[in-house]
C-alpha positions in Angstrom: 121.9 -113.0 -21.4 124.4 -111.9 -24.0 122.3 -108.8 -24.8 122.2 -107.9 -21.1 126.0 -108.2 -20.8 126.5 -106.1 -23.9 124.1 -103.4 -22.7 125.9 -103.3 -19.3 129.3 -102.9 -21.0 127.9 -100.1 -23.2 126.6 -98.3 -20.2 129.9 -98.7 -18.4 131.8 -97.3 -21.4 129.6 -94.2 -21.6 129.8 -93.7 -17.9 133.6 -93.9 -17.9 133.9 -91.5 -20.8 131.9 -88.8 -19.1 132.9 -89.5 -15.5 135.0 -86.6 -14.1 138.7 -87.2 -14.1 140.5 -86.8 -10.7 142.8 -83.8 -10.4 146.3 -85.3 -10.5 149.5 -83.9 -9.0 150.9 -81.3 -11.3 154.3 -81.0 -12.8 155.7 -77.5 -12.8 152.9 -75.4 -14.4 153.3 -73.8 -17.8 156.0 -71.2 -17.6 158.1 -68.8 -19.7 161.1 -70.6 -21.2 164.2 -69.5 -19.3 166.3 -69.6 -22.4 163.9 -67.5 -24.5 160.9 -66.0 -22.6 159.1 -65.2 -25.9 158.1 -68.9 -25.8 156.7 -71.3 -23.2 158.2 -74.2 -21.2 155.6 -76.9 -20.7 156.3 -80.3 -19.2 160.0 -79.6 -19.6 159.6 -79.0 -23.4 160.0 -75.7 -25.4 156.4 -74.9 -26.4 154.5 -72.7 -28.8 150.7 -72.7 -28.4 148.8 -73.1 -31.7 145.1 -73.9 -32.0 141.8 -73.3 -33.6 139.3 -73.4 -30.8 135.6 -73.0 -30.0 133.9 -69.8 -28.9 134.7 -70.0 -25.2 131.5 -71.8 -23.9 132.9 -75.3 -23.4 132.5 -75.2 -19.6 129.6 -72.7 -19.0 127.3 -74.4 -21.6 125.9 -77.5 -20.1 125.0 -78.9 -23.5 128.5 -78.7 -24.9 130.4 -82.1 -25.0 133.9 -80.8 -24.2 135.3 -84.4 -24.2 134.6 -84.7 -28.0 135.8 -81.2 -28.6 139.2 -81.7 -26.8 139.7 -85.0 -28.7 139.2 -83.1 -32.0 141.9 -80.6 -31.1 144.3 -83.3 -30.0 143.7 -85.3 -33.2 145.2 -82.4 -35.1 148.1 -81.9 -32.6 146.7 -78.6 -31.4 147.7 -77.7 -27.8 145.6 -74.8 -26.6 142.0 -73.8 -25.8 140.3 -70.7 -24.4 137.3 -70.7 -22.2 135.2 -68.3 -20.1 134.1 -68.9 -16.5 130.3 -68.1 -16.6 130.4 -64.6 -15.2 129.5 -63.6 -18.8 127.4 -65.2 -21.5 125.7 -64.0 -24.7 122.1 -63.9 -26.0 121.3 -66.0 -29.0 122.2 -64.1 -32.2 124.8 -61.8 -30.6 127.4 -60.7 -33.2 125.4 -62.6 -35.8 126.9 -65.9 -34.6 124.8 -69.0 -35.4 124.9 -71.8 -32.8 127.1 -69.7 -30.5 128.5 -71.9 -27.7 128.6 -68.7 -25.5 124.8 -68.6 -25.8 123.5 -71.5 -23.7 119.8 -72.6 -24.2 117.2 -71.6 -21.6 118.3 -72.8 -18.2 121.5 -74.4 -19.5 124.0 -71.8 -18.2 126.2 -73.3 -15.4 128.1 -70.6 -13.5 130.4 -70.7 -10.5 127.6 -69.5 -8.2 124.8 -71.7 -7.0 121.2 -71.2 -8.0 118.8 -69.9 -5.3 115.2 -71.0 -4.8 113.9 -67.8 -6.3 112.8 -67.9 -9.9 113.6 -65.1 -12.4 117.0 -65.5 -14.0 116.8 -63.9 -17.4 118.5 -66.9 -19.0 116.0 -69.3 -17.6 115.5 -70.9 -14.2 116.4 -69.7 -10.7 118.4 -66.6 -9.8 121.9 -67.0 -8.5 123.2 -66.7 -4.9 126.5 -65.0 -5.2 127.5 -66.0 -1.6 127.3 -69.8 -2.5 129.3 -71.9 -4.9 127.9 -74.4 -7.3 129.9 -77.6 -6.6 128.7 -79.1 -9.9 130.3 -76.2 -11.8 133.7 -76.7 -10.2 133.5 -80.5 -10.9 132.9 -79.6 -14.6 135.6 -77.0 -14.7 138.2 -79.2 -13.1 137.2 -82.1 -15.3 137.6 -79.9 -18.4 141.1 -78.8 -17.4 142.1 -82.4 -16.4 141.0 -83.9 -19.7 142.7 -81.1 -21.6 145.9 -81.9 -19.6 145.7 -85.6 -20.4 145.8 -84.6 -24.1 148.6 -82.1 -23.7 146.3 -79.1 -24.2 146.9 -75.9 -22.3 143.8 -74.0 -21.1 143.5 -70.3 -21.2 140.9 -69.4 -18.6 139.4 -66.0 -19.0 138.1 -64.9 -15.7 135.9 -62.0 -16.9 134.6 -60.3 -20.0 133.1 -56.8 -20.5 129.5 -56.3 -21.4 129.4 -55.0 -24.9 125.7 -54.3 -24.9 122.7 -54.4 -22.5 121.8 -57.9 -23.9 124.9 -59.4 -22.3 124.6 -57.6 -19.0 120.9 -58.7 -18.7 122.1 -62.3 -18.7 124.9 -62.0 -16.1 124.6 -63.4 -12.7 126.3 -60.2 -11.5 123.3 -58.2 -12.6 121.1 -57.3 -9.6 118.0 -58.7 -11.4 119.7 -62.1 -11.6 120.9 -62.6 -8.1 119.3 -62.6 -4.6 122.1 -60.6 -3.0 121.1 -57.1 -3.9 124.4 -56.3 -5.6 125.1 -55.3 -9.2 122.6 -52.4 -9.4 124.9 -50.6 -11.8 125.4 -49.8 -15.5 127.2 -52.4 -17.5 130.1 -50.0 -17.9 130.7 -49.8 -14.2 130.9 -53.5 -13.4 134.7 -53.8 -13.6 135.8 -50.8 -11.7 137.1 -50.3 -8.2 134.7 -47.7 -7.0 131.4 -47.9 -9.0 130.7 -51.6 -9.1 127.7 -51.6 -6.8 129.2 -54.2 -4.4 130.5 -56.5 -7.1 134.3 -56.0 -6.5 134.3 -58.2 -3.4 132.3 -60.8 -5.4 134.8 -60.7 -8.2 137.8 -61.0 -5.9 136.3 -63.9 -4.1 135.5 -65.7 -7.3 139.1 -65.2 -8.4 140.4 -66.7 -5.1 138.0 -69.6 -5.4 139.0 -70.5 -9.0 142.7 -70.1 -8.3 142.5 -72.4 -5.2 140.5 -75.0 -7.1 142.8 -75.1 -10.1 146.2 -74.7 -8.4 147.0 -78.4 -8.9 147.0 -78.2 -12.7 150.0 -77.6 -14.8 148.2 -76.9 -18.1 146.7 -73.6 -17.3 147.1 -69.9 -17.4 144.8 -67.0 -16.4 143.7 -64.2 -18.6 142.2 -61.4 -16.5 139.6 -60.1 -18.9 138.7 -60.6 -22.5 138.8 -57.3 -24.5 139.0 -55.0 -21.5 139.3 -52.0 -23.8 135.5 -52.2 -24.3 132.8 -51.8 -21.7 134.4 -49.5 -19.1 137.0 -52.0 -17.7 139.7 -50.0 -15.8 143.3 -50.9 -15.6 143.3 -50.3 -11.9 140.6 -53.0 -11.6 142.7 -55.4 -13.7 145.7 -54.8 -11.5 143.5 -55.6 -8.5 142.5 -59.0 -9.9 146.2 -59.7 -10.8 147.2 -58.9 -7.3 144.4 -61.2 -6.0 145.8 -64.1 -8.1 149.3 -63.4 -6.9 148.3 -63.1 -3.2 146.2 -66.3 -3.4 148.9 -68.4 -5.1 151.6 -67.1 -2.6 150.0 -69.5 -0.1 149.6 -72.4 -2.5 152.1 -74.8 -4.0 152.0 -73.6 -7.7 152.3 -70.3 -9.6 150.5 -69.9 -12.9 151.2 -67.4 -15.7 148.9 -64.4 -16.0 147.8 -62.8 -19.3 146.5 -59.4 -20.3 144.5 -58.9 -23.4 146.0 -55.6 -24.6 144.3 -54.4 -27.8 142.8 -55.3 -31.2 145.5 -55.2 -33.8 148.5 -53.8 -32.1 149.6 -51.4 -29.3 152.9 -50.8 -27.5 152.7 -52.0 -23.9 153.9 -49.4 -21.4 154.5 -49.9 -17.7 153.1 -53.5 -17.5 152.2 -55.1 -14.2 155.3 -57.2 -13.2 153.2 -60.3 -12.7 152.0 -60.4 -16.3 153.8 -62.9 -18.5 151.6 -63.1 -21.6 150.4 -60.2 -23.7 147.5 -61.2 -26.0 146.1 -59.3 -29.0 143.1 -59.9 -31.2 143.0 -59.7 -35.0 146.8 -59.0 -35.0 147.3 -58.9 -38.8 149.8 -57.7 -39.8 151.6 -58.8 -36.7 153.0 -55.4 -35.6 152.2 -56.2 -32.0 155.1 -58.7 -31.9 157.8 -56.3 -33.0 156.4 -53.4 -30.9 156.6 -55.5 -27.7 159.5 -57.8 -28.3 161.5 -55.8 -25.8 159.2 -57.0 -23.0 160.8 -60.5 -23.2 157.5 -62.1 -22.6 155.1 -64.2 -24.8 153.2 -62.1 -27.3 150.0 -63.9 -28.4 147.2 -63.6 -31.0 144.4 -65.3 -29.2 141.3 -64.4 -31.3 140.7 -64.0 -35.0 137.7 -63.0 -37.0 135.7 -60.4 -38.9 137.6 -61.2 -42.2 134.9 -63.4 -43.6 134.5 -67.2 -43.4 137.3 -68.3 -45.7 140.4 -69.9 -44.2 142.8 -67.8 -46.3 143.0 -64.7 -44.1 143.3 -66.7 -40.9 145.9 -69.0 -42.4 148.0 -65.9 -43.3 147.5 -64.4 -39.9 148.7 -67.5 -38.2 151.8 -68.0 -40.2 152.9 -64.4 -40.1 152.3 -64.0 -36.4 154.3 -67.0 -35.4 157.1 -66.3 -37.9 157.2 -62.8 -36.6 158.1 -64.2 -33.2 154.8 -64.7 -31.5 154.4 -67.5 -29.1 150.7 -68.2 -29.2 148.0 -68.3 -31.9 144.3 -69.2 -31.4 141.9 -69.1 -34.4 138.3 -68.5 -33.3 136.7 -71.6 -34.9 133.0 -71.5 -35.5 132.8 -75.1 -36.8 132.4 -76.1 -33.1 128.8 -76.0 -31.8 126.5 -78.0 -29.5 125.9 -81.2 -31.4 128.9 -80.6 -33.6 131.7 -80.8 -31.0 133.8 -82.6 -33.6 134.0 -79.3 -35.5 131.8 -80.4 -38.4 129.2 -77.6 -38.2 128.7 -75.9 -41.5 128.0 -72.3 -40.5 126.4 -69.7 -42.7 128.3 -67.0 -44.7 127.0 -64.4 -42.2 129.2 -65.9 -39.4 131.9 -63.3 -38.2 134.7 -65.7 -38.7 135.8 -69.1 -40.1 137.3 -72.4 -39.0 137.1 -75.9 -40.3 138.7 -79.3 -40.0 140.8 -78.4 -43.1 142.0 -75.3 -41.3 142.9 -77.3 -38.2 145.1 -79.5 -40.5 146.8 -76.3 -41.7 147.5 -75.3 -38.1 149.1 -78.7 -37.5 151.4 -78.0 -40.5 152.4 -74.7 -38.9 153.0 -76.3 -35.5 155.0 -79.2 -37.0 157.1 -76.7 -39.1 158.0 -74.7 -36.0 158.7 -77.8 -33.9 161.2 -78.9 -36.6 163.5 -76.1 -35.3 165.3 -75.5 -32.0 163.1 -72.3 -31.9 164.3 -71.3 -28.4 167.5 -70.2 -30.1 165.8 -68.1 -32.8 164.7 -64.5 -33.0 163.0 -62.3 -35.7 165.5 -61.3 -38.4 163.8 -60.1 -41.6 167.1 -58.4 -42.7 168.6 -61.7 -43.9 166.5 -61.4 -47.0 168.4 -58.9 -49.0 166.2 -58.7 -52.1 164.0 -60.8 -54.3 160.6 -59.8 -52.9 158.1 -58.2 -55.2 155.7 -55.5 -53.9 152.9 -58.0 -53.5 154.9 -60.4 -51.4 155.5 -60.3 -47.6 158.2 -62.3 -45.7 158.8 -63.0 -42.0 161.9 -64.8 -40.8 163.1 -66.3 -37.5 166.8 -67.0 -37.4 169.7 -68.4 -35.3 172.3 -66.8 -37.6 174.6 -69.2 -39.3 172.7 -72.3 -38.0 168.9 -72.3 -38.7 166.4 -70.1 -40.5 162.6 -70.3 -40.7 160.8 -68.1 -43.3 157.3 -67.6 -44.6 156.6 -66.0 -47.9 153.1 -64.8 -48.7 151.9 -63.5 -52.1 153.0 -64.0 -55.7 153.5 -67.4 -57.2 157.3 -67.8 -57.1 160.3 -65.9 -55.5 164.0 -65.7 -56.2 165.5 -64.6 -52.8 168.9 -63.2 -52.1 169.4 -64.6 -48.6 172.4 -63.5 -46.4 174.1 -66.7 -45.2 177.6 -67.3 -43.6 179.9 -69.8 -45.2 178.7 -73.4 -44.8 176.7 -76.3 -46.2 172.9 -75.9 -45.8 169.9 -78.1 -46.3 167.3 -76.0 -48.1 163.6 -77.2 -47.8 160.6 -75.5 -49.3 157.4 -76.6 -47.5 153.8 -76.5 -48.7 151.9 -74.7 -45.9 148.6 -76.3 -46.8 149.7 -79.9 -46.8 153.1 -80.0 -45.0 154.6 -81.7 -48.1 158.1 -80.9 -49.2 157.8 -79.1 -52.6 161.6 -78.9 -53.1 164.7 -79.9 -51.2 168.3 -78.9 -52.1 171.7 -78.8 -50.6 173.8 -75.6 -50.8 177.6 -75.3 -50.4 177.9 -71.6 -49.8 181.0 -69.5 -49.8 179.3 -66.8 -47.7 177.3 -63.7 -48.5 174.1 -63.5 -50.5 172.8 -66.9 -51.5 170.4 -67.2 -54.4 167.4 -69.3 -53.4 164.8 -70.0 -56.0 161.4 -71.2 -54.8 159.1 -73.7 -56.5 155.8 -72.3 -57.8 153.1 -72.0 -55.1 149.5 -70.8 -54.9 149.4 -68.2 -52.1 152.3 -68.8 -49.8 155.2 -71.1 -49.0 157.5 -71.8 -46.0 161.3 -72.1 -46.1 163.5 -74.2 -43.8 167.3 -73.6 -43.9 169.4 -75.8 -41.6 173.3 -75.7 -41.6 174.5 -79.3 -41.9 178.3 -78.5 -41.9 
């Protein structure tokens, strides 16, 4: 009898863990902060989004346990994740990625569209009917966003992604060979255009409307139109059409969500942006020139994908600290330690992987987030000019400042620095923070008459952070 009761309790616990959460009434959705639109306002709190997330297959890959994944992010205080809708997936081995979450097993892709009764989908199973929705998909998508919201995690939902090679296009439900609707008889470079899409534009607009309607009740969400649209023939006119579709759909709904454009790899100055875009995301933005080049937009500048610098944490650690201390409002490391069966981020990937990520790195990102949240960062702006001298050629520094009140600095390179730091008259608490552990390496108090203050750092291995707060 006791064994029967214990078994029943165990079954109930498992069922509760994986049962879809109901969509709850939203607070005001994620917004730009009215006091400083380079940052977010989320649940009435100033917010910077910092994370190290999986390779975008959490929803579309049926085998991925996103509950465990989201719990791992939350355990490290991380507050963002990025996911794709299922209009795009990848073949096994694409980009030399081992256990790629964007490459579901045979028959394991779940997409917004329902399966038909006709066999022949290139990814296994039945073809898609682009005129019907898969209710199970939207249950999964909404449960993912709901569970993320319960943990304080903001979801970046990428609606579309270009087809980099024929291998990706052959697996898309939009390909005429994978649907029963006779649409999508086009080259992969014509899919995201206004005039050459072979009937797909109407499908894409309706998908956008459906997703926007389904997710309108969530506050922990923003939409990115297309991942890396600078590849694969994606046109700006098409992106603007999808933006307009989101805006028109939400005009008849209770909530408005932020919209993001993925601008470029590295950096690029944004010219004549669509007025509805609030977040401008870059990939591999190291050094973080994109922040300074686009600071005048008064919108959030993000770095929402890293990679192609080896598997060591060191480069991505540097990229994160420098981007945020340059004034960025969002950083997402592409973390390959998440895989099916390793949703706790414990997968030990091979050296051939195109990027890094680890539990240790996630701890480092918590240090960065905690460091920034130790300031009233809404009142701060980039100001590297406050460091008058003391940097050697091999050292780099980025500073955020509210002059005379608070300063956040990151020093990379060398082993020790003696800074000449321009400070007004006052008493200041000077704290040097270990960026790997979050420990305080040195803490001093400075009574300063004004002008250049001499600030001697402790010794460090690769980099160090500096907090200066005026106490009187």
